[in-house]
C-alpha positions, 0 to 999 in steps of 0.5 A: 514423730508423726503422732506429734506432727500430726496435731501442729502440720497445716496446709496451705490456704488452709486459712483465711489469709492470704499467705501460702505458707504452712507448716507442712509445706514451708516450715517443717520440711526444712527442719532436717532431711528426716523431717523432709521425708516424713512430710512427703512420704507419710499419707497420715500428715496429708490425710489429717489436713485434707479431712480438716479442710473437708470437714471445716469448709464443706462449701469449698473443699467439700464441693470439690471432692464431690464434682472431682468424683463426679467427673472422674469416676466411671458410671458403671462402678460403685464409685460413681454412687455419691450420697450427700444430703443435709447440712452437716459440716461433715457430709463430704467426709465419707467421699475422700475415700473414694477420692483417693481410689480415684486419685490413686488410679488418674495417676497410674493412667496418666505419666506418673510412674508406679514408683513415684505413687508409691513413694509420696502421699496420695492425700497430698496428690489429692490436695494438689489436684484439688486445689489447681483444678477447683480452688484457683484458677486464671481468668482475664480480668475488667478492672474498674473500681467499684465500692460495693458488689453484691453476688447476684446483683445484675451489672451492665458493662459497654466494652470499648477498650481494645483490651476489653473487646479482646476480653469478651471476645475470647470469653464468648468465643467457644459459644456458637454466635447467637450468644455473641448476638444476644441469647442468653447463655444458660441451661435453658439454651444448652449451656451448663458452664456458662462464660465468666471473667474476673471483675476486679473492683478494688481500687488496687489490682494486685496480689492479696486483694479481693475481686469477684468472679461475674457469669455473662448472661447477656452479650451483644458484641457489635461490628466494630467490636465493641460490646454491651454486656450484663453480668451477674457476681457469682463469688468472691475470690482473693487475687494471688497473681496478675499477668499480662500475656506477653505476646500481646500489647494490649495491657489486657491482664489476667489474675490466678485466683483462689476462692473463698468460704461462703462466710468470707464472701458473706463478711466482704458483703457486709463490711462493705455494706456498712462502711458505705451505709454506716447507719443501717445494719446489714442482716 
C-alpha cells in the first residue's frame, strides 16, 4: 500500500490553487484507521512530497531549505557547509538530508519527546517547519486598490489614517530612531532584515486574492504621527486569512499570506499588464 500511495500523495499548497487540501493530509487519512496511521508515520510518503517541492519549486521551497540550514546549523559542524551552484532545478535536493538531520536535532532539543519524533515522519516535521517559518507569514496590511503593481518599482504613500499611522509605527519601531527620520534602512546602514508590510492592491481584501509584500526604503514619521514613506514591492503573495486585532479598534487589518513561485508572480504582472494595455505585449 505505501508504494502505491507514494504515486498519489500530495501535500497542501503543492499546487498553485489556493485550496490547501491535499491527498496526504485531507483524503487518505479519512479512508480508514490503517490509512491514517500510514499517512502519519511512514516517512517515505512525506519524503516524496518534500523532494518534489524542492525539485520543482527551487526558488521557493529550495530556498527555504537553504535558509533553514543556514539558520540552524552550528558554524563549526559539517552541516554548516552547504554549496548550491548552477541553475538546475534539483540543485537544492542534496541539502534535504542535512535539513532532516537538523530538524531531528531541533525536535529533540525542544518540547517534543523522543517517542513523538520516532513515531512521526521527520519529513512531515520539516515540511511544517518550512511552511510556517519560510513559506507563509503574518503582516499588517495597507489596503488601497491599484491596477498594476510591478516588483522593483518604487511607490510613495502618505499615511494619515490612524490605522496606517499605527502600521508604519509598529513596522519601524524595532529599528533605531534615525530610520524613522529619513535614513535608508539597507545593508550599508547595518539593516539586513529591512522593514516590510503587505500592500493589498486588489479590489477585495479577502482569502484567495493576491497582494504584495513591500519593503520600506524611506520613511519620515512626522510629529503628529502622519508619515511620508517610499516602498518597493519585493514579491507577490496570496492571502489566506484576514483578521483584526481584538484589543484594538482602529480597523488595522492583518493577513496571513503564502508565498508564490517566481513563475506565478511573473504571470500576475503579465496578466495585469495585458489587461491594462491590451494592444501591447510584455516580454
